[in-house]
mmCIF entry with sequence, helices, sheets and N, C-alpha, C, O atoms, coordinates in Angstrom:
data_MODEL
# 
_entry.id   MODEL 
# 
_entity.id                         1 
_entity.type                       polymer 
_entity.pdbx_number_of_molecules   1 
# 
_entity_poly.entity_id                      1 
_entity_poly.type                           'polypeptide(L)' 
_entity_poly.nstd_linkage                   no 
_entity_poly.nstd_monomer                   no 
_entity_poly.pdbx_seq_one_letter_code       HPLGASGVAQGVEIYEQLVGEAGDRQVDAEVGLCCNVGGFGNCVITTIMEAAR 
_entity_poly.pdbx_seq_one_letter_code_can   HPLGASGVAQGVEIYEQLVGEAGDRQVDAEVGLCCNVGGFGNCVITTIMEAAR 
_entity_poly.pdbx_strand_id                 A 
# 
loop_
_entity_poly_seq.entity_id 
_entity_poly_seq.num 
_entity_poly_seq.mon_id 
_entity_poly_seq.hetero 
1 1  HIS n 
1 2  PRO n 
1 3  LEU n 
1 4  GLY n 
1 5  ALA n 
1 6  SER n 
1 7  GLY n 
1 8  VAL n 
1 9  ALA n 
1 10 GLN n 
1 11 GLY n 
1 12 VAL n 
1 13 GLU n 
1 14 ILE n 
1 15 TYR n 
1 16 GLU n 
1 17 GLN n 
1 18 LEU n 
1 19 VAL n 
1 20 GLY n 
1 21 GLU n 
1 22 ALA n 
1 23 GLY n 
1 24 ASP n 
1 25 ARG n 
1 26 GLN n 
1 27 VAL n 
1 28 ASP n 
1 29 ALA n 
1 30 GLU n 
1 31 VAL n 
1 32 GLY n 
1 33 LEU n 
1 34 CYS n 
1 35 CYS n 
1 36 ASN n 
1 37 VAL n 
1 38 GLY n 
1 39 GLY n 
1 40 PHE n 
1 41 GLY n 
1 42 ASN n 
1 43 CYS n 
1 44 VAL n 
1 45 ILE n 
1 46 THR n 
1 47 THR n 
1 48 ILE n 
1 49 MET n 
1 50 GLU n 
1 51 ALA n 
1 52 ALA n 
1 53 ARG n 
# 
_struct_asym.id          A 
_struct_asym.entity_id   1 
# 
loop_
_struct_conf.conf_type_id 
_struct_conf.id 
_struct_conf.pdbx_PDB_helix_id 
_struct_conf.beg_label_comp_id 
_struct_conf.beg_label_asym_id 
_struct_conf.beg_label_seq_id 
_struct_conf.pdbx_beg_PDB_ins_code 
_struct_conf.end_label_comp_id 
_struct_conf.end_label_asym_id 
_struct_conf.end_label_seq_id 
_struct_conf.pdbx_end_PDB_ins_code 
_struct_conf.beg_auth_comp_id 
_struct_conf.beg_auth_asym_id 
_struct_conf.beg_auth_seq_id 
_struct_conf.end_auth_comp_id 
_struct_conf.end_auth_asym_id 
_struct_conf.end_auth_seq_id 
_struct_conf.pdbx_PDB_helix_class 
_struct_conf.details 
_struct_conf.pdbx_PDB_helix_length 
HELX_P HELX_P1 AA1 ALA A 5  ? LEU A 18 ? ALA A 5  LEU A 18 1 ? 14 
HELX_P HELX_P2 AA2 GLY A 23 ? ARG A 25 ? GLY A 23 ARG A 25 5 ? 3  
# 
_struct_conf_type.id          HELX_P 
_struct_conf_type.criteria    ? 
_struct_conf_type.reference   ? 
# 
_struct_sheet.id               AA1 
_struct_sheet.type             ? 
_struct_sheet.number_strands   2 
_struct_sheet.details          ? 
# 
_struct_sheet_order.sheet_id     AA1 
_struct_sheet_order.range_id_1   1 
_struct_sheet_order.range_id_2   2 
_struct_sheet_order.offset       ? 
_struct_sheet_order.sense        anti-parallel 
# 
loop_
_struct_sheet_range.sheet_id 
_struct_sheet_range.id 
_struct_sheet_range.beg_label_comp_id 
_struct_sheet_range.beg_label_asym_id 
_struct_sheet_range.beg_label_seq_id 
_struct_sheet_range.pdbx_beg_PDB_ins_code 
_struct_sheet_range.end_label_comp_id 
_struct_sheet_range.end_label_asym_id 
_struct_sheet_range.end_label_seq_id 
_struct_sheet_range.pdbx_end_PDB_ins_code 
_struct_sheet_range.beg_auth_comp_id 
_struct_sheet_range.beg_auth_asym_id 
_struct_sheet_range.beg_auth_seq_id 
_struct_sheet_range.end_auth_comp_id 
_struct_sheet_range.end_auth_asym_id 
_struct_sheet_range.end_auth_seq_id 
AA1 1 VAL A 31 ? GLY A 38 ? VAL A 31 GLY A 38 
AA1 2 CYS A 43 ? GLU A 50 ? CYS A 43 GLU A 50 
# 
loop_
_atom_site.group_PDB 
_atom_site.id 
_atom_site.type_symbol 
_atom_site.label_atom_id 
_atom_site.label_alt_id 
_atom_site.label_comp_id 
_atom_site.label_asym_id 
_atom_site.label_entity_id 
_atom_site.label_seq_id 
_atom_site.pdbx_PDB_ins_code 
_atom_site.Cartn_x 
_atom_site.Cartn_y 
_atom_site.Cartn_z 
_atom_site.occupancy 
_atom_site.B_iso_or_equiv 
_atom_site.pdbx_formal_charge 
_atom_site.auth_seq_id 
_atom_site.auth_comp_id 
_atom_site.auth_asym_id 
_atom_site.auth_atom_id 
_atom_site.pdbx_PDB_model_num 
ATOM 1   N N  . HIS A 1 1  ? -78.640  45.834 70.009 1.00 0.00 ? 1  HIS A N  1 
ATOM 2   C CA . HIS A 1 1  ? -78.657  44.527 70.683 1.00 0.00 ? 1  HIS A CA 1 
ATOM 3   C C  . HIS A 1 1  ? -77.367  43.868 70.361 1.00 0.00 ? 1  HIS A C  1 
ATOM 4   O O  . HIS A 1 1  ? -76.778  44.103 69.306 1.00 0.00 ? 1  HIS A O  1 
ATOM 5   N N  . PRO A 1 2  ? -76.938  43.073 71.228 1.00 0.00 ? 2  PRO A N  1 
ATOM 6   C CA . PRO A 1 2  ? -75.664  42.215 71.061 1.00 0.00 ? 2  PRO A CA 1 
ATOM 7   C C  . PRO A 1 2  ? -75.946  41.214 70.060 1.00 0.00 ? 2  PRO A C  1 
ATOM 8   O O  . PRO A 1 2  ? -77.010  40.597 70.022 1.00 0.00 ? 2  PRO A O  1 
ATOM 9   N N  . LEU A 1 3  ? -74.884  41.034 69.156 1.00 0.00 ? 3  LEU A N  1 
ATOM 10  C CA . LEU A 1 3  ? -75.006  40.065 68.066 1.00 0.00 ? 3  LEU A CA 1 
ATOM 11  C C  . LEU A 1 3  ? -74.915  38.645 68.628 1.00 0.00 ? 3  LEU A C  1 
ATOM 12  O O  . LEU A 1 3  ? -74.078  38.369 69.487 1.00 0.00 ? 3  LEU A O  1 
ATOM 13  N N  . GLY A 1 4  ? -75.712  37.813 68.180 1.00 0.00 ? 4  GLY A N  1 
ATOM 14  C CA . GLY A 1 4  ? -75.934  36.532 68.542 1.00 0.00 ? 4  GLY A CA 1 
ATOM 15  C C  . GLY A 1 4  ? -76.811  36.296 69.750 1.00 0.00 ? 4  GLY A C  1 
ATOM 16  O O  . GLY A 1 4  ? -77.347  35.198 69.899 1.00 0.00 ? 4  GLY A O  1 
ATOM 17  N N  . ALA A 1 5  ? -76.983  37.287 70.628 1.00 0.00 ? 5  ALA A N  1 
ATOM 18  C CA . ALA A 1 5  ? -77.808  37.083 71.824 1.00 0.00 ? 5  ALA A CA 1 
ATOM 19  C C  . ALA A 1 5  ? -79.287  37.192 71.462 1.00 0.00 ? 5  ALA A C  1 
ATOM 20  O O  . ALA A 1 5  ? -80.133  36.620 72.149 1.00 0.00 ? 5  ALA A O  1 
ATOM 21  N N  . SER A 1 6  ? -79.601  37.899 70.418 1.00 0.00 ? 6  SER A N  1 
ATOM 22  C CA . SER A 1 6  ? -80.942  38.013 70.033 1.00 0.00 ? 6  SER A CA 1 
ATOM 23  C C  . SER A 1 6  ? -81.634  36.730 69.592 1.00 0.00 ? 6  SER A C  1 
ATOM 24  O O  . SER A 1 6  ? -82.776  36.432 69.941 1.00 0.00 ? 6  SER A O  1 
ATOM 25  N N  . GLY A 1 7  ? -80.783  35.920 68.719 1.00 0.00 ? 7  GLY A N  1 
ATOM 26  C CA . GLY A 1 7  ? -81.309  34.665 68.399 1.00 0.00 ? 7  GLY A CA 1 
ATOM 27  C C  . GLY A 1 7  ? -81.370  33.659 69.520 1.00 0.00 ? 7  GLY A C  1 
ATOM 28  O O  . GLY A 1 7  ? -82.251  32.800 69.491 1.00 0.00 ? 7  GLY A O  1 
ATOM 29  N N  . VAL A 1 8  ? -80.411  33.706 70.603 1.00 0.00 ? 8  VAL A N  1 
ATOM 30  C CA . VAL A 1 8  ? -80.568  32.845 71.724 1.00 0.00 ? 8  VAL A CA 1 
ATOM 31  C C  . VAL A 1 8  ? -81.827  33.187 72.453 1.00 0.00 ? 8  VAL A C  1 
ATOM 32  O O  . VAL A 1 8  ? -82.637  32.339 72.828 1.00 0.00 ? 8  VAL A O  1 
ATOM 33  N N  . ALA A 1 9  ? -81.952  34.543 72.645 1.00 0.00 ? 9  ALA A N  1 
ATOM 34  C CA . ALA A 1 9  ? -83.307  34.841 73.389 1.00 0.00 ? 9  ALA A CA 1 
ATOM 35  C C  . ALA A 1 9  ? -84.557  34.497 72.769 1.00 0.00 ? 9  ALA A C  1 
ATOM 36  O O  . ALA A 1 9  ? -85.559  34.202 73.420 1.00 0.00 ? 9  ALA A O  1 
ATOM 37  N N  . GLN A 1 10 ? -84.495  34.539 71.331 1.00 0.00 ? 10 GLN A N  1 
ATOM 38  C CA . GLN A 1 10 ? -85.717  34.102 70.675 1.00 0.00 ? 10 GLN A CA 1 
ATOM 39  C C  . GLN A 1 10 ? -85.952  32.469 70.952 1.00 0.00 ? 10 GLN A C  1 
ATOM 40  O O  . GLN A 1 10 ? -87.057  31.963 71.144 1.00 0.00 ? 10 GLN A O  1 
ATOM 41  N N  . GLY A 1 11 ? -84.866  31.860 70.937 1.00 0.00 ? 11 GLY A N  1 
ATOM 42  C CA . GLY A 1 11 ? -84.996  30.329 71.079 1.00 0.00 ? 11 GLY A CA 1 
ATOM 43  C C  . GLY A 1 11 ? -85.459  30.031 72.518 1.00 0.00 ? 11 GLY A C  1 
ATOM 44  O O  . GLY A 1 11 ? -86.290  29.141 72.700 1.00 0.00 ? 11 GLY A O  1 
ATOM 45  N N  . VAL A 1 12 ? -84.990  30.690 73.474 1.00 0.00 ? 12 VAL A N  1 
ATOM 46  C CA . VAL A 1 12 ? -85.455  30.670 74.777 1.00 0.00 ? 12 VAL A CA 1 
ATOM 47  C C  . VAL A 1 12 ? -86.866  30.941 74.997 1.00 0.00 ? 12 VAL A C  1 
ATOM 48  O O  . VAL A 1 12 ? -87.547  30.211 75.716 1.00 0.00 ? 12 VAL A O  1 
ATOM 49  N N  . GLU A 1 13 ? -87.337  31.984 74.393 1.00 0.00 ? 13 GLU A N  1 
ATOM 50  C CA . GLU A 1 13 ? -88.691  32.372 74.435 1.00 0.00 ? 13 GLU A CA 1 
ATOM 51  C C  . GLU A 1 13 ? -89.665  31.455 73.845 1.00 0.00 ? 13 GLU A C  1 
ATOM 52  O O  . GLU A 1 13 ? -90.803  31.323 74.297 1.00 0.00 ? 13 GLU A O  1 
ATOM 53  N N  . ILE A 1 14 ? -89.175  30.777 72.755 1.00 0.00 ? 14 ILE A N  1 
ATOM 54  C CA . ILE A 1 14 ? -90.098  29.755 72.136 1.00 0.00 ? 14 ILE A CA 1 
ATOM 55  C C  . ILE A 1 14 ? -90.127  28.550 73.060 1.00 0.00 ? 14 ILE A C  1 
ATOM 56  O O  . ILE A 1 14 ? -91.198  27.997 73.311 1.00 0.00 ? 14 ILE A O  1 
ATOM 57  N N  . TYR A 1 15 ? -89.052  28.160 73.537 1.00 0.00 ? 15 TYR A N  1 
ATOM 58  C CA . TYR A 1 15 ? -88.918  27.003 74.585 1.00 0.00 ? 15 TYR A CA 1 
ATOM 59  C C  . TYR A 1 15 ? -89.878  27.268 75.726 1.00 0.00 ? 15 TYR A C  1 
ATOM 60  O O  . TYR A 1 15 ? -90.698  26.426 76.091 1.00 0.00 ? 15 TYR A O  1 
ATOM 61  N N  . GLU A 1 16 ? -89.754  28.437 76.264 1.00 0.00 ? 16 GLU A N  1 
ATOM 62  C CA . GLU A 1 16 ? -90.718  28.652 77.435 1.00 0.00 ? 16 GLU A CA 1 
ATOM 63  C C  . GLU A 1 16 ? -92.040  28.765 77.052 1.00 0.00 ? 16 GLU A C  1 
ATOM 64  O O  . GLU A 1 16 ? -92.849  28.399 77.905 1.00 0.00 ? 16 GLU A O  1 
ATOM 65  N N  . GLN A 1 17 ? -92.503  29.188 75.958 1.00 0.00 ? 17 GLN A N  1 
ATOM 66  C CA . GLN A 1 17 ? -93.707  29.077 75.500 1.00 0.00 ? 17 GLN A CA 1 
ATOM 67  C C  . GLN A 1 17 ? -94.361  27.668 75.300 1.00 0.00 ? 17 GLN A C  1 
ATOM 68  O O  . GLN A 1 17 ? -95.502  27.388 75.670 1.00 0.00 ? 17 GLN A O  1 
ATOM 69  N N  . LEU A 1 18 ? -93.494  26.815 74.666 1.00 0.00 ? 18 LEU A N  1 
ATOM 70  C CA . LEU A 1 18 ? -93.862  25.408 74.359 1.00 0.00 ? 18 LEU A CA 1 
ATOM 71  C C  . LEU A 1 18 ? -93.944  24.592 75.700 1.00 0.00 ? 18 LEU A C  1 
ATOM 72  O O  . LEU A 1 18 ? -94.703  23.624 75.728 1.00 0.00 ? 18 LEU A O  1 
ATOM 73  N N  . VAL A 1 19 ? -93.230  24.913 76.780 1.00 0.00 ? 19 VAL A N  1 
ATOM 74  C CA . VAL A 1 19 ? -93.226  24.185 77.944 1.00 0.00 ? 19 VAL A CA 1 
ATOM 75  C C  . VAL A 1 19 ? -94.138  24.753 79.046 1.00 0.00 ? 19 VAL A C  1 
ATOM 76  O O  . VAL A 1 19 ? -94.278  24.244 80.158 1.00 0.00 ? 19 VAL A O  1 
ATOM 77  N N  . GLY A 1 20 ? -94.724  25.842 78.613 1.00 0.00 ? 20 GLY A N  1 
ATOM 78  C CA . GLY A 1 20 ? -95.702  26.570 79.540 1.00 0.00 ? 20 GLY A CA 1 
ATOM 79  C C  . GLY A 1 20 ? -95.133  27.357 80.678 1.00 0.00 ? 20 GLY A C  1 
ATOM 80  O O  . GLY A 1 20 ? -95.747  27.578 81.722 1.00 0.00 ? 20 GLY A O  1 
ATOM 81  N N  . GLU A 1 21 ? -93.890  27.776 80.405 1.00 0.00 ? 21 GLU A N  1 
ATOM 82  C CA . GLU A 1 21 ? -93.216  28.613 81.514 1.00 0.00 ? 21 GLU A CA 1 
ATOM 83  C C  . GLU A 1 21 ? -92.918  30.083 81.106 1.00 0.00 ? 21 GLU A C  1 
ATOM 84  O O  . GLU A 1 21 ? -91.920  30.664 81.531 1.00 0.00 ? 21 GLU A O  1 
ATOM 85  N N  . ALA A 1 22 ? -93.810  30.664 80.272 1.00 0.00 ? 22 ALA A N  1 
ATOM 86  C CA . ALA A 1 22 ? -93.660  32.064 79.876 1.00 0.00 ? 22 ALA A CA 1 
ATOM 87  C C  . ALA A 1 22 ? -94.381  32.944 80.691 1.00 0.00 ? 22 ALA A C  1 
ATOM 88  O O  . ALA A 1 22 ? -94.509  34.103 80.296 1.00 0.00 ? 22 ALA A O  1 
ATOM 89  N N  . GLY A 1 23 ? -94.863  32.612 81.729 1.00 0.00 ? 23 GLY A N  1 
ATOM 90  C CA . GLY A 1 23 ? -95.539  33.573 82.782 1.00 0.00 ? 23 GLY A CA 1 
ATOM 91  C C  . GLY A 1 23 ? -96.653  34.408 82.033 1.00 0.00 ? 23 GLY A C  1 
ATOM 92  O O  . GLY A 1 23 ? -97.461  33.810 81.323 1.00 0.00 ? 23 GLY A O  1 
ATOM 93  N N  . ASP A 1 24 ? -96.707  35.721 82.174 1.00 0.00 ? 24 ASP A N  1 
ATOM 94  C CA . ASP A 1 24 ? -97.605  36.603 81.720 1.00 0.00 ? 24 ASP A CA 1 
ATOM 95  C C  . ASP A 1 24 ? -97.705  36.627 80.196 1.00 0.00 ? 24 ASP A C  1 
ATOM 96  O O  . ASP A 1 24 ? -98.742  36.933 79.608 1.00 0.00 ? 24 ASP A O  1 
ATOM 97  N N  . ARG A 1 25 ? -96.444  36.249 79.531 1.00 0.00 ? 25 ARG A N  1 
ATOM 98  C CA . ARG A 1 25 ? -96.361  36.334 78.123 1.00 0.00 ? 25 ARG A CA 1 
ATOM 99  C C  . ARG A 1 25 ? -97.029  34.978 77.434 1.00 0.00 ? 25 ARG A C  1 
ATOM 100 O O  . ARG A 1 25 ? -97.050  34.864 76.208 1.00 0.00 ? 25 ARG A O  1 
ATOM 101 N N  . GLN A 1 26 ? -97.535  34.029 78.252 1.00 0.00 ? 26 GLN A N  1 
ATOM 102 C CA . GLN A 1 26 ? -97.866  32.750 77.722 1.00 0.00 ? 26 GLN A CA 1 
ATOM 103 C C  . GLN A 1 26 ? -98.983  32.819 76.702 1.00 0.00 ? 26 GLN A C  1 
ATOM 104 O O  . GLN A 1 26 ? -99.983  33.516 76.877 1.00 0.00 ? 26 GLN A O  1 
ATOM 105 N N  . VAL A 1 27 ? -98.781  32.091 75.658 1.00 0.00 ? 27 VAL A N  1 
ATOM 106 C CA . VAL A 1 27 ? -99.738  31.921 74.557 1.00 0.00 ? 27 VAL A CA 1 
ATOM 107 C C  . VAL A 1 27 ? -100.020 30.377 74.374 1.00 0.00 ? 27 VAL A C  1 
ATOM 108 O O  . VAL A 1 27 ? -99.215  29.564 74.828 1.00 0.00 ? 27 VAL A O  1 
ATOM 109 N N  . ASP A 1 28 ? -101.109 29.988 73.740 1.00 0.00 ? 28 ASP A N  1 
ATOM 110 C CA . ASP A 1 28 ? -101.420 28.605 73.500 1.00 0.00 ? 28 ASP A CA 1 
ATOM 111 C C  . ASP A 1 28 ? -100.736 28.295 72.252 1.00 0.00 ? 28 ASP A C  1 
ATOM 112 O O  . ASP A 1 28 ? -101.281 28.649 71.207 1.00 0.00 ? 28 ASP A O  1 
ATOM 113 N N  . ALA A 1 29 ? -99.596  27.671 72.211 1.00 0.00 ? 29 ALA A N  1 
ATOM 114 C CA . ALA A 1 29 ? -98.826  27.174 71.109 1.00 0.00 ? 29 ALA A CA 1 
ATOM 115 C C  . ALA A 1 29 ? -98.304  25.761 71.068 1.00 0.00 ? 29 ALA A C  1 
ATOM 116 O O  . ALA A 1 29 ? -97.978  25.229 72.129 1.00 0.00 ? 29 ALA A O  1 
ATOM 117 N N  . GLU A 1 30 ? -98.202  25.134 69.969 1.00 0.00 ? 30 GLU A N  1 
ATOM 118 C CA . GLU A 1 30 ? -97.665  23.813 69.943 1.00 0.00 ? 30 GLU A CA 1 
ATOM 119 C C  . GLU A 1 30 ? -96.470  23.867 68.994 1.00 0.00 ? 30 GLU A C  1 
ATOM 120 O O  . GLU A 1 30 ? -95.641  22.957 69.021 1.00 0.00 ? 30 GLU A O  1 
ATOM 121 N N  . VAL A 1 31 ? -96.352  24.874 68.175 1.00 0.00 ? 31 VAL A N  1 
ATOM 122 C CA . VAL A 1 31 ? -95.066  25.085 67.264 1.00 0.00 ? 31 VAL A CA 1 
ATOM 123 C C  . VAL A 1 31 ? -94.596  26.464 67.415 1.00 0.00 ? 31 VAL A C  1 
ATOM 124 O O  . VAL A 1 31 ? -95.421  27.367 67.554 1.00 0.00 ? 31 VAL A O  1 
ATOM 125 N N  . GLY A 1 32 ? -93.303  26.707 67.399 1.00 0.00 ? 32 GLY A N  1 
ATOM 126 C CA . GLY A 1 32 ? -92.854  28.002 67.362 1.00 0.00 ? 32 GLY A CA 1 
ATOM 127 C C  . GLY A 1 32 ? -91.665  28.123 66.220 1.00 0.00 ? 32 GLY A C  1 
ATOM 128 O O  . GLY A 1 32 ? -90.986  27.158 65.870 1.00 0.00 ? 32 GLY A O  1 
ATOM 129 N N  . LEU A 1 33 ? -91.536  29.311 65.754 1.00 0.00 ? 33 LEU A N  1 
ATOM 130 C CA . LEU A 1 33 ? -90.499  29.654 64.699 1.00 0.00 ? 33 LEU A CA 1 
ATOM 131 C C  . LEU A 1 33 ? -89.904  30.914 65.020 1.00 0.00 ? 33 LEU A C  1 
ATOM 132 O O  . LEU A 1 33 ? -90.568  31.898 65.347 1.00 0.00 ? 33 LEU A O  1 
ATOM 133 N N  . CYS A 1 34 ? -88.446  30.889 64.914 1.00 0.00 ? 34 CYS A N  1 
ATOM 134 C CA . CYS A 1 34 ? -87.757  32.102 64.990 1.00 0.00 ? 34 CYS A CA 1 
ATOM 135 C C  . CYS A 1 34 ? -86.731  32.256 63.762 1.00 0.00 ? 34 CYS A C  1 
ATOM 136 O O  . CYS A 1 34 ? -86.141  31.285 63.287 1.00 0.00 ? 34 CYS A O  1 
ATOM 137 N N  . CYS A 1 35 ? -86.591  33.465 63.334 1.00 0.00 ? 35 CYS A N  1 
ATOM 138 C CA . CYS A 1 35 ? -85.730  33.670 62.178 1.00 0.00 ? 35 CYS A CA 1 
ATOM 139 C C  . CYS A 1 35 ? -84.785  34.968 62.618 1.00 0.00 ? 35 CYS A C  1 
ATOM 140 O O  . CYS A 1 35 ? -85.241  36.036 63.027 1.00 0.00 ? 35 CYS A O  1 
ATOM 141 N N  . ASN A 1 36 ? -83.500  34.683 62.464 1.00 0.00 ? 36 ASN A N  1 
ATOM 142 C CA . ASN A 1 36 ? -82.500  35.662 62.757 1.00 0.00 ? 36 ASN A CA 1 
ATOM 143 C C  . ASN A 1 36 ? -81.594  35.843 61.525 1.00 0.00 ? 36 ASN A C  1 
ATOM 144 O O  . ASN A 1 36 ? -81.234  34.902 60.818 1.00 0.00 ? 36 ASN A O  1 
ATOM 145 N N  . VAL A 1 37 ? -81.275  37.064 61.337 1.00 0.00 ? 37 VAL A N  1 
ATOM 146 C CA . VAL A 1 37 ? -80.264  37.549 60.173 1.00 0.00 ? 37 VAL A CA 1 
ATOM 147 C C  . VAL A 1 37 ? -79.106  38.212 60.826 1.00 0.00 ? 37 VAL A C  1 
ATOM 148 O O  . VAL A 1 37 ? -79.209  39.072 61.701 1.00 0.00 ? 37 VAL A O  1 
ATOM 149 N N  . GLY A 1 38 ? -77.934  37.724 60.311 1.00 0.00 ? 38 GLY A N  1 
ATOM 150 C CA . GLY A 1 38 ? -76.679  38.184 60.845 1.00 0.00 ? 38 GLY A CA 1 
ATOM 151 C C  . GLY A 1 38 ? -75.796  38.585 59.605 1.00 0.00 ? 38 GLY A C  1 
ATOM 152 O O  . GLY A 1 38 ? -76.158  38.469 58.435 1.00 0.00 ? 38 GLY A O  1 
ATOM 153 N N  . GLY A 1 39 ? -74.622  39.059 60.020 1.00 0.00 ? 39 GLY A N  1 
ATOM 154 C CA . GLY A 1 39 ? -73.729  39.460 59.094 1.00 0.00 ? 39 GLY A CA 1 
ATOM 155 C C  . GLY A 1 39 ? -74.192  40.804 58.340 1.00 0.00 ? 39 GLY A C  1 
ATOM 156 O O  . GLY A 1 39 ? -74.655  41.783 58.924 1.00 0.00 ? 39 GLY A O  1 
ATOM 157 N N  . PHE A 1 40 ? -74.011  40.708 57.066 1.00 0.00 ? 40 PHE A N  1 
ATOM 158 C CA . PHE A 1 40 ? -74.508  41.853 56.190 1.00 0.00 ? 40 PHE A CA 1 
ATOM 159 C C  . PHE A 1 40 ? -75.800  41.410 55.562 1.00 0.00 ? 40 PHE A C  1 
ATOM 160 O O  . PHE A 1 40 ? -76.067  41.719 54.400 1.00 0.00 ? 40 PHE A O  1 
ATOM 161 N N  . GLY A 1 41 ? -76.610  40.686 56.316 1.00 0.00 ? 41 GLY A N  1 
ATOM 162 C CA . GLY A 1 41 ? -77.893  40.198 55.765 1.00 0.00 ? 41 GLY A CA 1 
ATOM 163 C C  . GLY A 1 41 ? -77.714  38.871 54.915 1.00 0.00 ? 41 GLY A C  1 
ATOM 164 O O  . GLY A 1 41 ? -78.695  38.379 54.359 1.00 0.00 ? 41 GLY A O  1 
ATOM 165 N N  . ASN A 1 42 ? -76.533  38.329 54.821 1.00 0.00 ? 42 ASN A N  1 
ATOM 166 C CA . ASN A 1 42 ? -76.264  37.181 54.221 1.00 0.00 ? 42 ASN A CA 1 
ATOM 167 C C  . ASN A 1 42 ? -76.251  35.818 54.994 1.00 0.00 ? 42 ASN A C  1 
ATOM 168 O O  . ASN A 1 42 ? -76.027  34.755 54.414 1.00 0.00 ? 42 ASN A O  1 
ATOM 169 N N  . CYS A 1 43 ? -76.484  35.903 56.225 1.00 0.00 ? 43 CYS A N  1 
ATOM 170 C CA . CYS A 1 43 ? -76.480  34.710 56.999 1.00 0.00 ? 43 CYS A CA 1 
ATOM 171 C C  . CYS A 1 43 ? -77.821  34.689 57.615 1.00 0.00 ? 43 CYS A C  1 
ATOM 172 O O  . CYS A 1 43 ? -78.110  35.607 58.382 1.00 0.00 ? 43 CYS A O  1 
ATOM 173 N N  . VAL A 1 44 ? -78.716  33.707 57.360 1.00 0.00 ? 44 VAL A N  1 
ATOM 174 C CA . VAL A 1 44 ? -80.057  33.708 57.944 1.00 0.00 ? 44 VAL A CA 1 
ATOM 175 C C  . VAL A 1 44 ? -80.175  32.300 58.550 1.00 0.00 ? 44 VAL A C  1 
ATOM 176 O O  . VAL A 1 44 ? -79.761  31.314 57.939 1.00 0.00 ? 44 VAL A O  1 
ATOM 177 N N  . ILE A 1 45 ? -80.758  32.224 59.780 1.00 0.00 ? 45 ILE A N  1 
ATOM 178 C CA . ILE A 1 45 ? -80.995  30.965 60.441 1.00 0.00 ? 45 ILE A CA 1 
ATOM 179 C C  . ILE A 1 45 ? -82.395  30.942 60.859 1.00 0.00 ? 45 ILE A C  1 
ATOM 180 O O  . ILE A 1 45 ? -82.874  31.866 61.515 1.00 0.00 ? 45 ILE A O  1 
ATOM 181 N N  . THR A 1 46 ? -83.099  29.868 60.483 1.00 0.00 ? 46 THR A N  1 
ATOM 182 C CA . THR A 1 46 ? -84.577  29.686 60.876 1.00 0.00 ? 46 THR A CA 1 
ATOM 183 C C  . THR A 1 46 ? -84.667  28.505 61.786 1.00 0.00 ? 46 THR A C  1 
ATOM 184 O O  . THR A 1 46 ? -84.086  27.472 61.450 1.00 0.00 ? 46 THR A O  1 
ATOM 185 N N  . THR A 1 47 ? -85.339  28.555 62.906 1.00 0.00 ? 47 THR A N  1 
ATOM 186 C CA . THR A 1 47 ? -85.394  27.390 63.780 1.00 0.00 ? 47 THR A CA 1 
ATOM 187 C C  . THR A 1 47 ? -86.928  27.180 63.960 1.00 0.00 ? 47 THR A C  1 
ATOM 188 O O  . THR A 1 47 ? -87.664  28.144 64.171 1.00 0.00 ? 47 THR A O  1 
ATOM 189 N N  . ILE A 1 48 ? -87.398  25.900 63.871 1.00 0.00 ? 48 ILE A N  1 
ATOM 190 C CA . ILE A 1 48 ? -88.751  25.536 64.178 1.00 0.00 ? 48 ILE A CA 1 
ATOM 191 C C  . ILE A 1 48 ? -88.754  24.541 65.240 1.00 0.00 ? 48 ILE A C  1 
ATOM 192 O O  . ILE A 1 48 ? -88.124  23.490 65.123 1.00 0.00 ? 48 ILE A O  1 
ATOM 193 N N  . MET A 1 49 ? -89.498  24.857 66.361 1.00 0.00 ? 49 MET A N  1 
ATOM 194 C CA . MET A 1 49 ? -89.514  23.898 67.453 1.00 0.00 ? 49 MET A CA 1 
ATOM 195 C C  . MET A 1 49 ? -90.982  23.453 67.643 1.00 0.00 ? 49 MET A C  1 
ATOM 196 O O  . MET A 1 49 ? -91.903  24.232 67.400 1.00 0.00 ? 49 MET A O  1 
ATOM 197 N N  . GLU A 1 50 ? -91.178  22.261 68.057 1.00 0.00 ? 50 GLU A N  1 
ATOM 198 C CA . GLU A 1 50 ? -92.611  21.731 68.316 1.00 0.00 ? 50 GLU A CA 1 
ATOM 199 C C  . GLU A 1 50 ? -92.608  21.090 69.705 1.00 0.00 ? 50 GLU A C  1 
ATOM 200 O O  . GLU A 1 50 ? -91.648  20.437 70.113 1.00 0.00 ? 50 GLU A O  1 
ATOM 201 N N  . ALA A 1 51 ? -93.721  21.303 70.414 1.00 0.00 ? 51 ALA A N  1 
ATOM 202 C CA . ALA A 1 51 ? -93.827  20.800 71.701 1.00 0.00 ? 51 ALA A CA 1 
ATOM 203 C C  . ALA A 1 51 ? -93.893  19.286 71.738 1.00 0.00 ? 51 ALA A C  1 
ATOM 204 O O  . ALA A 1 51 ? -94.463  18.643 70.857 1.00 0.00 ? 51 ALA A O  1 
ATOM 205 N N  . ALA A 1 52 ? -93.268  18.709 72.830 1.00 0.00 ? 52 ALA A N  1 
ATOM 206 C CA . ALA A 1 52 ? -93.268  17.235 72.897 1.00 0.00 ? 52 ALA A CA 1 
ATOM 207 C C  . ALA A 1 52 ? -94.699  16.798 73.133 1.00 0.00 ? 52 ALA A C  1 
ATOM 208 O O  . ALA A 1 52 ? -95.511  17.494 73.742 1.00 0.00 ? 52 ALA A O  1 
ATOM 209 N N  . ARG A 1 53 ? -94.969  15.582 72.607 1.00 0.00 ? 53 ARG A N  1 
ATOM 210 C CA . ARG A 1 53 ? -96.281  15.047 72.832 1.00 0.00 ? 53 ARG A CA 1 
ATOM 211 C C  . ARG A 1 53 ? -96.237  13.931 73.751 1.00 0.00 ? 53 ARG A C  1 
ATOM 212 O O  . ARG A 1 53 ? -97.275  13.347 74.061 1.00 0.00 ? 53 ARG A O  1 
# 
């Protein structure tokens, strides 16, 4: 998979889930988390998103 694109795709998926636009993949969620590892395993980014209330 292309470097960087996986993390962006994960973020988009979480956003779509939280706003109810995930179509057939939709789950009932109020919080989402994605974790991406880059480089030689020495760069880790974790993002937590919460649905607006």
